[in-house]
Each structure stands twice: as C-alpha cells, then as structure tokens.
VOBA-1610 file (N, C-alpha, C; in pm, whole numbers, padded with zeros to 5 digits, always signed):
BEGIN
Ala+00085-00119+00000Ala+00000+00000+00000Ala+00089+00124+00000Cys+00035+00231-00045Cys+00112+00353-00069Cys+00067+00465+00026Phe+00151+00496+00125Phe+00122+00604+00219Phe+00094+00734+00144Thr+00185+00771+00055Thr+00173+00898-00015Thr+00043+00905-00095Cys+00005+00794-00156Cys-00119+00790-00235Cys-00240+00820-00146His-00246+00756-00030His-00361+00778+00059His-00359+00920+00116Tyr-00239+00969+00147Tyr-00228+01104+00200Tyr-00276+01206+00096Ile-00231+01191-00027Ile-00272+01284-00133Ile-00421+01271-00162Leu-00472+01148-00163Leu-00617+01130-00182Leu-00694+01203-00071Gly-00644+01195+00051Gly-00708+01266+00161Gly-00714+01415+00136Thr-00605+01472+00088Thr-00605+01616+00063Thr-00696+01653-00054Ile-00704+01565-00153Ile-00796+01590-00266Ile-00940+01588-00217His-00974+01485-00139His-01111+01477-00086His-01141+01597+00004Trp-01043+01637+00083Trp-01061+01753+00171Trp-01091+01877+00088Gly-01014+01895-00017Gly-01034+02011-00105Gly-01171+02013-00171Arg-01226+01895-00190Arg-01362+01883-00247Arg-01469+01887-00138Glu-01425+01908-00015Glu-01513+01912+00103Glu-01586+01780+00124Asp-01525+01670+00080Asp-01576+01536+00108Asp-01500+01484+00229His-01543+01531+00346His-01469+01504+00469His-01472+01357+00508Gln-01579+01286+00476Gln-01585+01143+00509Gln-01480+01065+00430Gln-01469+01093+00301Gln-01367+01027+00219Gln-01227+01069+00262Ala-01211+01196+00297Ala-01082+01244+00346Ala-01044+01168+00473Leu-01139+01153+00563Leu-01115+01080+00687Leu-01066+00939+00657Gln-01133+00869+00567Gln-01094+00732+00534Gln-00953+00726+00475Ser-00921+00821+00389Ser-00787+00824+00329Ser-00681+00854+00435Phe-00708+00951+00522Phe-00611+00983+00626Phe-00598+00870+00728Gln-00707+00799+00756Gln-00698+00683+00845Gln-00603+00579+00786Arg-00617+00553+00658Arg-00531+00455+00591Arg-00386+00503+00592Ala-00365+00631+00567Ala-00229+00685+00570Ala-00166+00667+00708Val-00244+00694+00814Val-00192+00678+00951Val-00166+00531+00981Glu-00251+00442+00932Glu-00225+00299+00950Glu-00091+00259+00888Leu-00059+00319+00774Leu+00064+00285+00703Leu+00188+00353+00762Arg+00169+00471+00819Arg+00282+00545+00876Arg+00234+00622+00998Ala+00223+00551+01109Ala+00164+00607+01231Ala+00243+00723+01289Asp+00369+00736+01252Asp+00451+00842+01309Asp+00450+00970+01225Asp+00373+00974+01118Asp+00372+01093+01033Asp+00282+01201+01095Pro+00341+01313+01138Pro+00261+01416+01205Pro+00158+01481+01113Gly+00188+01498+00986Gly+00093+01560+00894Gly-00031+01475+00875Ala-00012+01345+00861Ala-00126+01254+00845Ala-00210+01251+00972Arg-00143+01248+01086Arg-00217+01246+01214Arg-00295+01375+01234Phe-00233+01489+01201Phe-00302+01617+01215Phe-00422+01623+01121Asn-00403+01585+00996Asn-00513+01590+00900Asn-00626+01495+00938Leu-00592+01380+00994Leu-00695+01288+01042Leu-00775+01355+01154Ala-00706+01419+01246Ala-00774+01488+01356Ala-00868+01596+01304Ile-00821+01674+01206Ile-00904+01781+01151Ile-01025+01725+01077Ala-01007+01611+01012Ala-01121+01546+00946Ala-01226+01503+01050Tyr-01180+01451+01163Tyr-01274+01417+01271Tyr-01350+01541+01318Val-01278+01651+01334Val-01343+01775+01377Val-01447+01819+01274Ala-01412+01813+01146Ala-01505+01853+01040Ala-01631+01767+01040Leu-01616+01641+01083Leu-01730+01550+01090Leu-01796+01551+01227Glu-01764+01655+01305Glu-01823+01678+01437Glu-01800+01561+01532Asp-01676+01512+01532Asp-01634+01405+01623Asp-01507+01448+01696Pro-01520+01553+01779Pro-01400+01603+01848Pro-01340+01502+01945Asp-01421+01410+01997Asp-01368+01312+02091Asp-01266+01219+02025Ser-01284+01191+01896Ser-01185+01110+01824Ser-01062+01191+01787Ala-01080+01321+01766Ala-00967+01407+01731Ala-00877+01435+01850Leu-00936+01443+01969Leu-00862+01487+02087Leu-00736+01405+02116Pro-00741+01271+02121Pro-00617+01199+02154Pro-00508+01216+02048Leu-00547+01231+01923Leu-00448+01256+01817Leu-00378+01389+01840Leu-00456+01492+01870Leu-00398+01625+01891Leu-00318+01632+02020Gln-00365+01564+02123Gln-00289+01563+02248Gln-00152+01498+02228Ala-00149+01388+02153Ala-00022+01322+02124Ala+00068+01413+02040Leu+00009+01480+01943Leu+00087+01572+01859Leu+00142+01689+01941Ser+00068+01734+02041Ser+00116+01846+02124Ser+00240+01805+02203Ile+00254+01676+02228Ile+00373+01625+02297Ile+00486+01602+02195Asp+00451+01543+02082Asp+00551+01512+01978Asp+00601+01638+01906Ser+00512+01736+01889Ser+00545+01859+01816Ser+00498+01980+01896Pro+00559+02005+02012Pro+00509+02112+02100Pro+00518+02252+02040Gly+00594+02269+01935Gly+00607+02400+01873Gly+00512+02423+01757Asn+00416+02334+01738Asn+00322+02345+01626Asn+00200+02427+01668Glu+00195+02550+01622Glu+00086+02642+01660Glu-00051+02587+01620Ala-00062+02524+01504Ala-00191+02474+01456Ala-00246+02365+01547Val-00159+02282+01602Val-00203+02177+01694Val-00266+02240+01818Trp-00200+02340+01874Trp-00252+02405+01994Trp-00382+02480+01966Arg-00392+02540+01848Arg-00515+02611+01811Arg-00632+02512+01801Gln-00607+02398+01739Gln-00714+02298+01727Gln-00750+02237+01863Leu-00650+02218+01948Leu-00680+02172+02084Leu-00768+02273+02157Gly-00737+02400+02141Gly-00820+02504+02203Gly-00963+02496+02154Arg-00979+02473+02025Arg-01113+02463+01966Arg-01189+02342+02023Ile-01121+02229+02032Ile-01188+02109+02083Ile-01224+02126+02230Tyr-01131+02177+02309Tyr-01162+02200+02451Tyr-01280+02296+02465Glu-01287+02395+02378Glu-01399+02488+02381Glu-01530+02415+02351Leu-01529+02328+02249Leu-01648+02250+02215Leu-01692+02160+02332Gln-01593+02115+02408Gln-01621+02028+02523Gln-01649+02108+02650Glu-01653+02241+02635Glu-01679+02332+02747Glu-01574+02320+02857Arg-01451+02291+02817Arg-01336+02287+02908Arg-01261+02420+02889Met-01319+02525+02941Met-01275+02661+02910Met-01134+02692+02959Glu-01096+02641+03075Glu-00960+02668+03123Glu-00857+02601+03032Asp-00883+02475+02994Asp-00793+02406+02902Asp-00791+02477+02766Ser-00908+02522+02722Ser-00917+02592+02595Ser-00832+02719+02597Ala-00846+02797+02702Ala-00769+02921+02713Ala-00620+02892+02715Asp-00579+02789+02789Asp-00437+02753+02795Asp-00385+02716+02656Ala-00462+02636+02582Ala-00419+02593+02449Ala-00412+02711+02352Tyr-00513+02798+02356Tyr-00513+02916+02268Tyr-00396+03010+02304Glu-00366+03024+02433Glu-00254+03108+02473Glu-00122+03050+02422Arg-00110+02917+02426Arg+00011+02852+02374Arg+00021+02876+02223Ala-00092+02862+02153Ala-00094+02886+02008Ala-00056+03030+01976Ala-00110+03124+02053Ala-00081+03266+02030Ala+00066+03295+02050Ala+00124+03237+02153Ala+00267+03259+02180Ala+00354+03202+02068Leu+00315+03090+02014Leu+00391+03028+01906Leu+00373+03102+01773Gly+00257+03165+01758Gly+00227+03234+01633Gly+00294+03369+01619Glu+00355+03416+01726Glu+00417+03550+01724Glu+00554+03547+01663
//
C-alpha cells in the first residue's frame, strides 16, 4: 500500500469538502505510517469537520507532545476544549498557540 497515495487522496477529498472520504484516506495513511505528524493532524481535523471532536482529541494531544512548537495543533486543541466546554484548558491551548504564532 502507498502512504503517499492515501495522503494525497485525503487532501484531494478535503479540497472537495468530502470530509468522510478524506477521513478514510487519512486513516489509511496513519495505518501505514503512524509516526507521520501531517497525516495524524489531518486525520484529527477530518474528525473535527465530521463533528467528532472526541476522536480528534487523543491525536492532537499526542501531537502536542511530539510537536510542542506546532501552533496549529494548539489552536485545534483550544477549539476542541472549547467545544467540550473545558474553558480553562481551551484558554491555555489558545494562549500557547498565540505565543507560538508570534
């Protein structure tokens, strides 16, 4: 199986706003290369787009440890915590994103 093929298919589906197909492609990409941060991030964002923040959260939490300097990861964590009404966690994540974005 081809990691790059599934990853690119995911981005094509995402661009067409076919989030379910994007999710499936990114899931396959992560199965093939679990350590790829881009595939893991895109899978998390696909979950968010499909209104499944609970599935996105562990992916983003792991990425925040693996890639602590990634502003987009912290911004998405802030968004998910906000959706879960975890306002203190949300504020902390957004503040981390803001500091990294400067």
